[in-house]
SEFILO-595487 format. One line per 8 residues: number of its first residue (from 1); their letters; for each residue x, y, z of C-alpha. Coordinates in steps of 0.2 Angstrom, whole numbers, padded with zeros to 4 digits. Layout:
BEGIN
NUM> a> X,Y,Z; ... $
***
This chain:
BEGIN
1> xxxxxxxx> -0907,0119,0550; -0920,0109,0541; -0931,0122,0531; -0927,0137,0522; -0935,0153,0530; -0945,0167,0525; -0935,0177,0537; -0917,0171,0541 $
9> xxxxxxxx> -0906,0181,0553; -0894,0174,0566; -0888,0184,0581; -0874,0178,0593; -0872,0182,0611; -0859,0175,0623; -0852,0177,0640; -0835,0174,0648 $
17> xxxxxxxx> -0833,0158,0658; -0830,0163,0676; -0816,0155,0687; -0822,0149,0703; -0813,0154,0718; -0818,0143,0732; -0802,0146,0742; -0787,0157,0741 $
25> xxxxxxxx> -0771,0150,0733; -0753,0156,0731; -0752,0148,0714; -0755,0157,0698; -0772,0153,0691; -0772,0145,0674; -0781,0153,0659; -0798,0146,0654 $
33> xxxxxxxx> -0805,0146,0637; -0819,0158,0632; -0836,0152,0628; -0845,0161,0613; -0863,0157,0611; -0871,0160,0594; -0890,0164,0595; -0900,0160,0579 $
41> xxxxxxxx> -0917,0168,0576; -0928,0171,0561; -0933,0189,0558; -0923,0198,0544; -0932,0203,0528; -0915,0206,0519; -0913,0187,0517; -0931,0183,0513 $
49> xxxxxxxx> -0933,0166,0506; -0951,0158,0505; -0956,0141,0499; -0974,0140,0502; -0973,0151,0517; -0962,0139,0527; -0951,0147,0540; -0934,0142,0546 $
57> xxxxxxxx> -0933,0129,0560; -0919,0120,0568; -0919,0101,0572; -0919,0094,0589; -0902,0086,0586; -0888,0085,0572; -0886,0103,0568; -0868,0110,0566 $
65> xxxxxxxx> -0861,0127,0564; -0843,0132,0558; -0834,0147,0565; -0817,0154,0558; -0808,0166,0569; -0795,0177,0561; -0783,0188,0572; -0773,0202,0564 $
73> xxxxxxxx> -0775,0195,0547; -0767,0178,0551; -0772,0161,0547; -0790,0157,0553; -0792,0146,0569; -0807,0134,0565; -0821,0129,0577; -0836,0118,0574 $
81> xxxxxxxx> -0850,0117,0587; -0864,0104,0588; -0869,0110,0606; -0884,0121,0605; -0901,0125,0613; -0917,0129,0604; -0930,0142,0608; -0945,0151,0600 $
89> xxxxxxxx> -0953,0135,0593; -0936,0130,0586; -0934,0146,0576; -0919,0151,0585; -0904,0141,0592; -0889,0146,0603; -0872,0138,0598; -0858,0137,0611 $
97> xxxxxxxx> -0840,0138,0605; -0824,0136,0617; -0812,0149,0609; -0794,0150,0614; -0791,0166,0623; -0781,0179,0615; -0778,0197,0621; -0764,0202,0611 $
105> xxxxxxxx> -0772,0205,0594; -0778,0222,0587; -0791,0215,0575; -0803,0200,0576; -0813,0194,0562; -0826,0180,0563; -0834,0170,0549; -0848,0158,0552 $
113> xxxxxxxx> -0855,0146,0540; -0870,0134,0540; -0869,0119,0538; -0852,0116,0544; -0850,0101,0532; -0850,0113,0517; -0834,0121,0523; -0815,0118,0521 $
121> xxxxxxxx> -0801,0130,0523; -0788,0135,0511; -0778,0148,0521; -0763,0150,0509; -0774,0160,0497; -0785,0168,0510; -0800,0158,0506; -0814,0147,0513 $
129> xxxxxxxx> -0818,0133,0501; -0837,0131,0501; -0845,0116,0493; -0863,0115,0488; -0867,0096,0486; -0871,0090,0469; -0881,0075,0476; -0896,0082,0487 $
137> xxxxxxxx> -0910,0074,0496; -0926,0084,0496; -0938,0086,0510; -0957,0089,0508; -0956,0107,0504; -0938,0113,0506; -0921,0109,0498; -0908,0098,0506 $
145> xxxxxxxx> -0903,0107,0522; -0885,0102,0519; -0886,0112,0503; -0894,0127,0510; -0878,0137,0514; -0878,0153,0524; -0864,0164,0531; -0861,0179,0542 $
153> xxxxxxxx> -0846,0189,0547; -0841,0201,0561; -0826,0211,0566; -0820,0217,0583; -0805,0226,0590; -0803,0214,0605; -0809,0196,0607; -0827,0198,0611 $
161> xxxxxxxx> -0837,0189,0625; -0852,0190,0614; -0856,0191,0595; -0871,0198,0586; -0871,0190,0568; -0883,0193,0554; -0883,0178,0542; -0887,0179,0523 $
169> xxxxxxxx> -0889,0165,0510; -0875,0160,0498; -0885,0148,0489; -0900,0151,0477; -0915,0140,0477; -0926,0132,0463; -0943,0125,0465; -0948,0114,0450 $
177> xxxxxxxx> -0966,0108,0446; -0964,0093,0435; -0981,0091,0427; -0991,0075,0423; -0977,0063,0429; -0989,0052,0439; -0986,0037,0427; -0967,0040,0429 $
185> xxxxxxxx> -0965,0041,0447; -0980,0033,0456; -0975,0016,0463; -0956,0019,0460; -0945,0015,0475; -0931,0026,0469; -0934,0043,0460; -0919,0055,0456 $
193> xxxxxxxx> -0923,0071,0448; -0908,0080,0439; -0907,0098,0434; -0893,0101,0421; -0887,0117,0413; -0872,0114,0402; -0858,0126,0405; -0865,0133,0421 $
201> xxxxxxxx> -0858,0131,0438; -0873,0124,0447; -0865,0115,0461; -0848,0110,0468; -0835,0121,0476; -0834,0141,0477; -0822,0151,0486; -0825,0165,0499 $
209> xxxxxxxx> -0810,0176,0501; -0807,0182,0519; -0791,0192,0514; -0779,0197,0500; -0784,0207,0485; -0800,0198,0482; -0806,0200,0500; -0825,0199,0502 $
217> xxxxxxxx> -0828,0191,0485; -0837,0175,0482; -0832,0166,0466; -0832,0148,0458; -0816,0139,0462; -0804,0131,0450; -0805,0114,0459; -0821,0109,0450 $
225> xxxxxxxx> -0839,0114,0449; -0853,0104,0442; -0866,0109,0429; -0880,0099,0438; -0889,0094,0454; -0896,0077,0457; -0910,0077,0469; -0916,0061,0478 $
233> xxxxxxxx> -0935,0064,0477; -0940,0046,0482; -0949,0052,0498; -0960,0064,0488; -0978,0060,0481; -0987,0068,0466; -1001,0080,0470; -1019,0077,0464 $
241> xxxxxxxx> -1015,0084,0447; -1001,0071,0445; -0988,0084,0447; -0972,0082,0457; -0964,0098,0466; -0945,0096,0469; -0935,0109,0478; -0916,0111,0476 $
249> xxxxxxxx> -0901,0122,0480; -0889,0129,0468; -0876,0142,0466; -0882,0159,0458; -0882,0160,0439; -0893,0166,0425; -0900,0157,0409; -0904,0170,0396 $
257> xxxxxxxx> -0916,0169,0381; -0909,0156,0368; -0901,0146,0382; -0907,0129,0388; -0908,0117,0403; -0913,0099,0405; -0923,0090,0418; -0923,0072,0419 $
265> xxxxxxxx> -0932,0059,0430; -0924,0042,0434; -0937,0031,0442; -0931,0013,0446; -0918,0014,0432; -0929,0021,0418; -0925,0039,0413; -0937,0052,0406 $
273> xxxxxxxx> -0930,0069,0401; -0935,0086,0394; -0924,0100,0387; -0931,0117,0388; -0925,0131,0377; -0929,0148,0384; -0938,0159,0371; -0934,0177,0367 $
281> xxxxxxxx> -0945,0183,0381; -0939,0171,0394; -0925,0170,0406; -0922,0160,0422; -0911,0168,0435; -0906,0160,0451; -0902,0173,0464; -0894,0170,0481 $
289> xxxxxxxx> -0907,0169,0495; -0921,0168,0483; -0932,0155,0475; -0934,0153,0457; -0951,0144,0452; -0953,0136,0435; -0963,0121,0428; -0958,0108,0416 $
297> xxxxxxxx> -0969,0096,0406; -0968,0084,0391; -0956,0072,0398; -0951,0058,0386; -0942,0042,0388; -0924,0045,0386; -0914,0035,0374; -0897,0032,0383 $
305> xxxxxxxx> -0881,0030,0374; -0871,0014,0378; -0853,0014,0379; -0844,-0003,0379; -0827,-0008,0386; -0813,-0008,0372; -0802,-0023,0373; -0793,-0021,0356 $
313> xxxxxxxx> -0785,-0006,0348; -0794,-0012,0331; -0810,-0005,0339; -0803,0013,0339; -0808,0020,0322; -0808,0037,0315; -0824,0046,0322; -0826,0034,0337 $
321> xxxxxxxx> -0834,0042,0352; -0826,0037,0368; -0826,0040,0387; -0811,0037,0399; -0815,0028,0415; -0805,0023,0430; -0799,0006,0433; -0813,0001,0445 $
329> xxxxxxxx> -0827,0008,0434; -0833,0020,0447; -0829,0036,0439; -0827,0044,0422; -0818,0059,0416; -0830,0073,0418; -0834,0089,0409; -0825,0099,0422 $
337> xxxxxxxx> -0808,0105,0420; -0797,0114,0434; -0791,0128,0423; -0778,0133,0437; -0770,0116,0440; -0774,0108,0424; -0783,0092,0427; -0800,0084,0423 $
345> xxxxxxxx> -0813,0080,0437; -0823,0065,0440; -0841,0060,0437; -0849,0044,0445; -0854,0031,0432; -0861,0013,0434; -0853,-0002,0424; -0864,-0017,0421 $
353> xxxxxxxx> -0858,-0031,0410; -0843,-0020,0403; -0856,-0007,0398; -0860,0011,0404; -0876,0020,0399; -0876,0039,0398; -0890,0051,0397; -0891,0069,0392 $
361> xxxxxxxx> -0888,0075,0410; -0873,0065,0414; -0858,0077,0415; -0846,0065,0406; -0833,0071,0393; -0836,0062,0377; -0821,0062,0365; -0821,0060,0346 $
369> xxxxxxxx> -0805,0051,0340; -0795,0055,0325; -0777,0053,0319; -0764,0062,0329; -0750,0072,0323; -0738,0058,0323; -0739,0041,0314; -0749,0028,0323 $
377> xxxxxxxx> -0755,0040,0336; -0773,0046,0341; -0780,0063,0345; -0794,0065,0358; -0806,0079,0354; -0818,0085,0368; -0836,0088,0365; -0840,0100,0380 $
385> xxxxxxxx> -0822,0106,0382; -0819,0108,0363; -0801,0105,0359; -0788,0091,0359; -0783,0082,0375; -0766,0090,0379; -0751,0090,0391; -0745,0108,0392 $
393> xxxxxxxx> -0729,0103,0402; -0719,0089,0409; -0730,0089,0425; -0745,0080,0432; -0757,0090,0421; -0770,0088,0407; -0780,0101,0398; -0787,0104,0380 $
401> xxxxxxxx> -0779,0114,0366; -0785,0120,0349; -0770,0113,0339; -0766,0095,0335; -0747,0093,0339; -0736,0081,0348; -0742,0086,0365; -0760,0083,0360 $
409> xxxxxxxx> -0756,0066,0352; -0756,0050,0361; -0749,0032,0359; -0763,0020,0364; -0759,0002,0370; -0774,-0008,0375; -0772,-0025,0384; -0784,-0039,0383 $
417> xxxxxxxx> -0793,-0035,0399; -0796,-0018,0394; -0782,-0009,0404; -0776,0005,0393; -0760,0015,0392; -0762,0032,0384; -0745,0039,0383; -0741,0057,0377 $
425> xxxxxxxx> -0730,0059,0362; -0722,0074,0367; -0719,0068,0385; -0718,0049,0383; -0716,0044,0401; -0733,0053,0405; -0749,0043,0403; -0767,0047,0407 $
433> xxxxxxxx> -0771,0040,0424; -0784,0042,0438; -0778,0049,0455; -0788,0047,0471; -0774,0048,0483; -0778,0059,0498; -0795,0063,0489; -0787,0071,0474 $
441> xxxxxxxx> -0801,0063,0463; -0794,0068,0446; -0788,0063,0429; -0771,0069,0423; -0755,0064,0414; -0744,0055,0427; -0727,0048,0426; -0730,0038,0442 $
449> xxxxxxxx> -0741,0023,0447; -0758,0031,0449; -0773,0020,0444; -0774,0015,0426; -0789,0019,0415; -0801,0010,0403; -0808,0017,0386; -0827,0014,0383 $
457> xxxxxxxx> -0834,0017,0366; -0851,0021,0358; -0853,0006,0347; -0863,0016,0335; -0849,0028,0331; -0834,0028,0321; -0829,0023,0303; -0820,0007,0298 $
465> xxxxxxxx> -0803,0017,0297; -0792,0010,0310; -0782,0023,0319; -0769,0011,0326; -0759,-0001,0316; -0753,-0015,0327; -0736,-0022,0326; -0728,-0038,0334 $
473> xxxxxxxx> -0716,-0033,0348; -0698,-0035,0342; -0691,-0052,0348; -0679,-0053,0363; -0664,-0063,0360; -0655,-0070,0376; -0638,-0078,0374; -0634,-0084,0392 $
481> xxxxxxxx> -0623,-0099,0394; -0620,-0102,0376; -0639,-0105,0374; -0650,-0094,0363; -0668,-0091,0369; -0680,-0080,0359; -0696,-0073,0365; -0709,-0061,0359 $
489> xxxxxxxx> -0719,-0051,0373; -0734,-0047,0362; -0744,-0055,0354; -0744,-0072,0363; -0748,-0080,0347; -0734,-0073,0337; -0723,-0085,0327; -0704,-0081,0328 $
497> xxxxxxxx> -0692,-0085,0313; -0673,-0083,0315; -0657,-0085,0306; -0639,-0088,0311; -0630,-0084,0295; -0632,-0065,0296; -0646,-0065,0283; -0663,-0056,0286 $
505> xxxxxxxx> -0676,-0068,0293; -0693,-0071,0285; -0707,-0084,0285; -0696,-0095,0275; -0682,-0095,0289; -0681,-0107,0303; -0696,-0107,0314; -0691,-0105,0333 $
513> xxxxxxxx> -0699,-0118,0344; -0686,-0120,0358; -0669,-0114,0364; -0654,-0119,0355; -0635,-0120,0358; -0621,-0112,0349; -0603,-0118,0348; -0595,-0102,0341 $
521> xxxxxxxx> -0599,-0083,0342; -0615,-0081,0331; -0625,-0067,0325; -0644,-0072,0328; -0658,-0062,0319; -0676,-0064,0323; -0693,-0058,0317; -0711,-0060,0325 $
529> xxxxxxxx> -0726,-0063,0313; -0744,-0064,0318; -0761,-0063,0310; -0769,-0046,0312; -0752,-0038,0316; -0739,-0030,0305; -0722,-0040,0306; -0710,-0034,0320 $
537> xxxxxxxx> -0694,-0026,0317; -0679,-0037,0315; -0670,-0041,0331; -0651,-0044,0330; -0638,-0049,0343; -0621,-0056,0342; -0621,-0071,0354; -0603,-0073,0361 $
545> xxxxxxxx> -0597,-0091,0363; -0590,-0092,0380; -0577,-0105,0382; -0572,-0100,0400; -0582,-0091,0413; -0600,-0087,0409; -0601,-0069,0415; -0620,-0069,0411 $
553> xxxxxxxx> -0622,-0078,0428; -0609,-0067,0437; -0617,-0053,0447; -0602,-0047,0457; -0589,-0036,0449; -0570,-0038,0446; -0567,-0020,0444; -0570,-0005,0456 $
561> xxxxxxxx> -0585,0006,0452; -0582,0024,0456; -0594,0038,0459; -0591,0053,0448; -0599,0069,0454; -0592,0080,0441; -0604,0094,0436; -0622,0090,0437 $
569> xxxxxxxx> -0619,0071,0437; -0621,0061,0453; -0619,0042,0457; -0624,0035,0474; -0620,0018,0481; -0635,0006,0483; -0639,-0012,0484; -0650,-0022,0472 $
577> xxxxxxxx> -0658,-0039,0477; -0660,-0050,0462; -0676,-0060,0462; -0667,-0072,0450; -0658,-0080,0464; -0663,-0071,0480; -0646,-0065,0484; -0640,-0047,0486 $
585> xxxxxxxx> -0626,-0039,0476; -0618,-0022,0477; -0623,-0010,0463; -0623,0008,0458; -0638,0019,0457; -0633,0031,0443; -0641,0048,0442; -0656,0057,0451 $
593> xxxxxxxx> -0672,0064,0446; -0663,0081,0442; -0645,0075,0438; -0638,0063,0425; -0628,0048,0430; -0609,0045,0426; -0600,0029,0432; -0581,0026,0429 $
601> xxxxxxxx> -0569,0012,0432; -0553,0005,0426; -0549,-0011,0416; -0532,-0018,0415; -0521,-0019,0400; -0525,-0033,0388; -0544,-0032,0392; -0554,-0038,0376 $
609> xxxxxxxx> -0572,-0039,0383; -0582,-0030,0396; -0597,-0039,0404; -0610,-0030,0414; -0628,-0030,0420; -0639,-0014,0420; -0658,-0010,0422; -0667,0006,0418 $
617> xxxxxxxx> -0678,0016,0430; -0697,0010,0430; -0706,0016,0415; -0689,0022,0406; -0679,0016,0392; -0663,0025,0395; -0648,0025,0383; -0631,0023,0391 $
625> xxxxxxxx> -0616,0029,0382; -0599,0020,0384; -0581,0028,0381; -0563,0025,0385; -0550,0037,0391; -0537,0031,0378; -0543,0037,0361; -0534,0022,0353 $
633> xxxxxxxx> -0546,0010,0362; -0560,0004,0351; -0577,-0002,0359; -0588,-0014,0350; -0603,-0002,0354; -0604,0015,0362; -0622,0016,0366; -0635,0004,0373 $
641> xxxxxxxx> -0654,0006,0376; -0658,-0002,0393; -0675,-0009,0398; -0684,-0002,0413; -0689,-0013,0428; -0704,-0008,0439; -0693,-0013,0454; -0681,0001,0451 $
649> xxxxxxxx> -0690,0015,0458; -0689,0028,0472; -0675,0035,0482; -0669,0021,0492; -0654,0010,0495; -0661,-0007,0491; -0670,-0012,0475; -0678,-0029,0471 $
657> xxxxxxxx> -0679,-0032,0452; -0697,-0037,0447; -0691,-0047,0432; -0673,-0051,0429; -0669,-0056,0411; -0652,-0059,0404; -0659,-0055,0387; -0662,-0037,0392 $
665> xxxxxxxx> -0650,-0034,0407; -0634,-0043,0403; -0622,-0035,0390; -0605,-0039,0383; -0595,-0026,0374; -0579,-0030,0365; -0563,-0019,0367; -0548,-0018,0356 $
673> xxxxxxxx> -0531,-0010,0358; -0531,-0009,0377; -0512,-0009,0379; -0512,-0001,0396; -0524,0002,0411; -0539,0012,0404; -0553,0021,0412; -0570,0016,0405 $
681> xxxxxxxx> -0585,0028,0407; -0604,0023,0407; -0616,0038,0408; -0633,0045,0403; -0636,0062,0396; -0654,0065,0400; -0656,0069,0418; -0672,0060,0421 $
689> xxxxxxxx> -0665,0044,0415; -0658,0035,0430; -0651,0017,0430; -0643,0003,0440; -0627,-0005,0436; -0619,-0021,0444; -0609,-0037,0439; -0596,-0027,0429 $
697> xxx> -0582,-0038,0424; -0566,-0036,0413; -0561,-0051,0403 $
***
């Protein structure tokens, strides 16, 4: 249907397909599907919609009608037809549907929608999801037919052979006269006109309820509406007065006196806009099935705000205005929040030379930064959605809250390429990411591997007060094979200083330049120092001198690892393939996503050292706790914080470590007073902290 009608009414008629009986047969005839033909005609004043007197017409090809059949309040069966015949100078059309025959029902309901592209079904909640597109292409005198949404319903006590349907409009329509814009649009190859009403549900998804407590109602969904429509008006021309007439479709809503809307014209990349505030005597109402006519003049060149990619946390200062963008730069976090499932929607943006330009009608949420509730954290205060970005629970969610607390404070880590980790303080495994899996198209706080994000900043915003104090990473000390290696992950330019006499390291201590050997058990302490960073914490490790077997290179076990399923704990047998040497070793996967892990084994009398390898789950830094069954036995340490590895993830029986390191995965614990066979327990207490254990050796 290519034009909005002054009279729109659709009738449907159908006939049962007949079975040909050319000859007799003793076999049972197979059932054939019914054919339902929907006849569309103009002629109903109840749905009168006139745009310059243009009546409804159907195209010779390409039309599609949706039909949902509900039998005895069950789940709708969906049909779509593109087979139709035209009549009455294309003012009527007959659509044919092949329905599955059903004679056992007592009630039959039919829901027809045009265009079929606007409809998706969410049967669990008795609703049809109806989407009015934000991006529309205008015709000479009518809105985009893909946005001109109409529907009809009918009921019967038996599956009918014909239907008579009277359609009505769900969409409202606007006709804008943009005055004196010849100098703006004439000669332009691309013209996009945007109508924007902040806070209103102008386009996007609505729900029509076909059952349940809300049956028959039509309301905005929680999955995302948009406060604007973008109309491609490139095919239009100005009239003799230099005016441009643009039609569009929208959802019904009202603008009262004192409220405002903005219309912008983007011609070949240059944007001109005009914000209109309605006076005390003015209002603008968009009513389903009706056309609201208005004019706008006084367009002025719009000064856009430029947001630049942030590549250093020093750029994040108090009062900075920022936007959050997905990793490929195609979408920014929008002003739309799904208030039911708690996530932010997306808005398309364009990145050029690491910059994004935004105008007054771009529905992108702009956040103002301030110090969070915890030291060295940041709070993100929304502009449209007032409040602080917040994680209400340990789930894939994100919303805003009025209070500045741990759940609305964030640890922000920015890499040199701009990739940004925004971790929640209250739920530290959750970070803001973009999810486009299965068309989810949303921003939320995830603990998984969804797409990372970037921060872009308005360079004219913010004070000189930095919100993040950068610290050098704590050095990692590796003591494998009587050789000490010290590294610092960040920054690369950090200088490491160390001591071997037990004293605290400083810039006056020995500068680390290469690995060094030890000839006796030595306590090594190290610190990382770099310009523009605070000094790291001091790392300390007792490096055992090994005169016999170097257990740091042994990945098999000389003890028997046992699975202890006591209480809520659980351990399952797995294998882990070490990328270090390409070989595979037996290991234990300790714990699940809902149960803590407990590993037990026995060591013989006279054991003085326990050697083992362990890795935490991806994104985790679990603490394992060690204990002995004999209270007389003393352990050199009873708790160790493990390092997570990205290869340790998922419910599987084989894992490949992404980055093996003896400095972070090999451990030695001293034991005293082991005078008889003793049971050793290694466990976690937090159920979400799983880990792998292998290469356990008693010496």
